[in-house]
VMD Tcl script that builds the backbone (N, CA, C; Angstrom):
set m [mol new atoms 123]
animate dup $m
set s [atomselect $m all]
$s set {name element resname resid chain x y z} {
  {N N MET 1 A -41.289 -61.842 -57.325}
  {CA C MET 1 A -40.332 -62.953 -57.339}
  {C C MET 1 A -40.296 -63.625 -58.716}
  {N N LEU 2 A -41.481 -63.947 -59.225}
  {CA C LEU 2 A -41.551 -64.599 -60.536}
  {C C LEU 2 A -41.040 -63.679 -61.634}
  {N N VAL 3 A -41.336 -62.387 -61.473}
  {CA C VAL 3 A -40.905 -61.420 -62.488}
  {C C VAL 3 A -39.381 -61.390 -62.575}
  {N N ARG 4 A -38.736 -61.448 -61.433}
  {CA C ARG 4 A -37.275 -61.397 -61.400}
  {C C ARG 4 A -36.682 -62.612 -62.120}
  {N N ILE 5 A -37.274 -63.780 -61.885}
  {CA C ILE 5 A -36.800 -65.006 -62.542}
  {C C ILE 5 A -36.978 -64.883 -64.052}
  {N N ALA 6 A -38.133 -64.380 -64.460}
  {CA C ALA 6 A -38.415 -64.233 -65.892}
  {C C ALA 6 A -37.419 -63.280 -66.540}
  {N N ILE 7 A -37.126 -62.183 -65.864}
  {CA C ILE 7 A -36.184 -61.196 -66.406}
  {C C ILE 7 A -34.797 -61.813 -66.550}
  {N N SER 8 A -34.368 -62.570 -65.533}
  {CA C SER 8 A -33.038 -63.181 -65.609}
  {C C SER 8 A -32.983 -64.198 -66.745}
  {N N LYS 9 A -34.088 -64.922 -66.958}
  {CA C LYS 9 A -34.126 -65.902 -68.052}
  {C C LYS 9 A -34.018 -65.204 -69.396}
  {N N ILE 10 A -34.777 -64.111 -69.536}
  {CA C ILE 10 A -34.752 -63.356 -70.792}
  {C C ILE 10 A -33.356 -62.791 -71.033}
  {N N ARG 11 A -32.752 -62.278 -69.978}
  {CA C ARG 11 A -31.415 -61.696 -70.098}
  {C C ARG 11 A -30.412 -62.758 -70.542}
  {N N LYS 12 A -30.495 -63.949 -69.923}
  {CA C LYS 12 A -29.589 -65.036 -70.299}
  {C C LYS 12 A -29.791 -65.412 -71.753}
  {N N ARG 13 A -31.043 -65.459 -72.165}
  {CA C ARG 13 A -31.349 -65.826 -73.547}
  {C C ARG 13 A -30.779 -64.790 -74.515}
  {N N LEU 14 A -30.905 -63.507 -74.156}
  {CA C LEU 14 A -30.379 -62.440 -75.011}
  {C C LEU 14 A -28.863 -62.553 -75.131}
  {N N ILE 15 A -28.211 -62.821 -74.008}
  {CA C ILE 15 A -26.752 -62.966 -74.019}
  {C C ILE 15 A -26.368 -64.149 -74.899}
  {N N PHE 16 A -27.131 -65.241 -74.771}
  {CA C PHE 16 A -26.856 -66.435 -75.572}
  {C C PHE 16 A -26.999 -66.126 -77.055}
  {N N MET 17 A -28.052 -65.391 -77.407}
  {CA C MET 17 A -28.282 -65.032 -78.804}
  {C C MET 17 A -27.141 -64.164 -79.331}
  {N N LYS 18 A -26.695 -63.223 -78.505}
  {CA C LYS 18 A -25.587 -62.348 -78.909}
  {C C LYS 18 A -24.329 -63.171 -79.151}
  {N N ASN 19 A -24.052 -64.112 -78.240}
  {CA C ASN 19 A -22.869 -64.953 -78.389}
  {C C ASN 19 A -22.962 -65.785 -79.655}
  {N N LYS 20 A -24.162 -66.294 -79.922}
  {CA C LYS 20 A -24.381 -67.114 -81.110}
  {C C LYS 20 A -24.120 -66.287 -82.364}
  {N N GLU 21 A -24.639 -65.070 -82.372}
  {CA C GLU 21 A -24.467 -64.185 -83.527}
  {C C GLU 21 A -22.998 -63.850 -83.740}
  {N N SER 22 A -22.303 -63.514 -82.659}
  {CA C SER 22 A -20.895 -63.143 -82.784}
  {C C SER 22 A -20.072 -64.351 -83.223}
  {N N TYR 23 A -20.440 -65.546 -82.732}
  {CA C TYR 23 A -19.729 -66.758 -83.138}
  {C C TYR 23 A -19.925 -67.003 -84.633}
  {N N PHE 24 A -21.162 -66.836 -85.089}
  {CA C PHE 24 A -21.477 -67.024 -86.507}
  {C C PHE 24 A -20.699 -66.019 -87.353}
  {N N PHE 25 A -20.671 -64.776 -86.868}
  {CA C PHE 25 A -19.958 -63.711 -87.575}
  {C C PHE 25 A -18.467 -64.036 -87.685}
  {N N LEU 26 A -17.891 -64.514 -86.575}
  {CA C LEU 26 A -16.471 -64.850 -86.567}
  {C C LEU 26 A -16.175 -66.002 -87.512}
  {N N SER 27 A -17.016 -67.021 -87.511}
  {CA C SER 27 A -16.789 -68.167 -88.388}
  {C C SER 27 A -16.914 -67.740 -89.850}
  {N N GLU 28 A -17.844 -66.819 -90.126}
  {CA C GLU 28 A -17.995 -66.303 -91.492}
  {C C GLU 28 A -16.719 -65.574 -91.916}
  {N N MET 29 A -16.190 -64.751 -91.021}
  {CA C MET 29 A -14.981 -63.991 -91.323}
  {C C MET 29 A -13.808 -64.930 -91.584}
  {N N LEU 30 A -13.658 -65.941 -90.719}
  {CA C LEU 30 A -12.570 -66.899 -90.887}
  {C C LEU 30 A -12.716 -67.637 -92.205}
  {N N TYR 31 A -13.938 -68.011 -92.533}
  {CA C TYR 31 A -14.201 -68.733 -93.781}
  {C C TYR 31 A -13.818 -67.870 -94.980}
  {N N ASN 32 A -14.193 -66.604 -94.939}
  {CA C ASN 32 A -13.877 -65.693 -96.041}
  {C C ASN 32 A -12.369 -65.496 -96.183}
  {N N LYS 33 A -11.670 -65.413 -95.044}
  {CA C LYS 33 A -10.216 -65.242 -95.086}
  {C C LYS 33 A -9.563 -66.464 -95.712}
  {N N LYS 34 A -10.027 -67.652 -95.320}
  {CA C LYS 34 A -9.479 -68.886 -95.881}
  {C C LYS 34 A -9.780 -68.960 -97.373}
  {N N LYS 35 A -10.978 -68.525 -97.731}
  {CA C LYS 35 A -11.405 -68.559 -99.131}
  {C C LYS 35 A -10.482 -67.682 -99.971}
  {N N GLU 36 A -10.155 -66.513 -99.428}
  {CA C GLU 36 A -9.274 -65.588 -100.148}
  {C C GLU 36 A -7.903 -66.213 -100.379}
  {N N LYS 37 A -7.430 -66.974 -99.395}
  {CA C LYS 37 A -6.114 -67.611 -99.505}
  {C C LYS 37 A -6.188 -68.894 -100.326}
  {N N GLY 38 A -7.402 -69.354 -100.597}
  {CA C GLY 38 A -7.572 -70.564 -101.397}
  {C C GLY 38 A -7.447 -71.836 -100.583}
  {N N LEU 39 A -7.724 -71.748 -99.274}
  {CA C LEU 39 A -7.617 -72.930 -98.415}
  {C C LEU 39 A -8.907 -73.744 -98.393}
  {N N VAL 40 A -10.014 -73.088 -98.731}
  {CA C VAL 40 A -11.295 -73.785 -98.707}
  {C C VAL 40 A -11.533 -74.441 -100.062}
  {N N LEU 41 A -11.846 -75.716 -100.036}
  {CA C LEU 41 A -12.085 -76.459 -101.284}
  {C C LEU 41 A -13.458 -76.156 -101.838}
}
mol reanalyze $m
mol bondsrecalc $m
mol representation Tube
mol addrep $m
């Protein structure tokens, strides 16, 4: 029972980390695109 809870917690954490990474990646891409257009000061 405890093992199952631990696994679900780890899985949620991994998903959260993946989402965080992809969000960071997307914001980096958007920033670079704006930079190329000269929108970022």
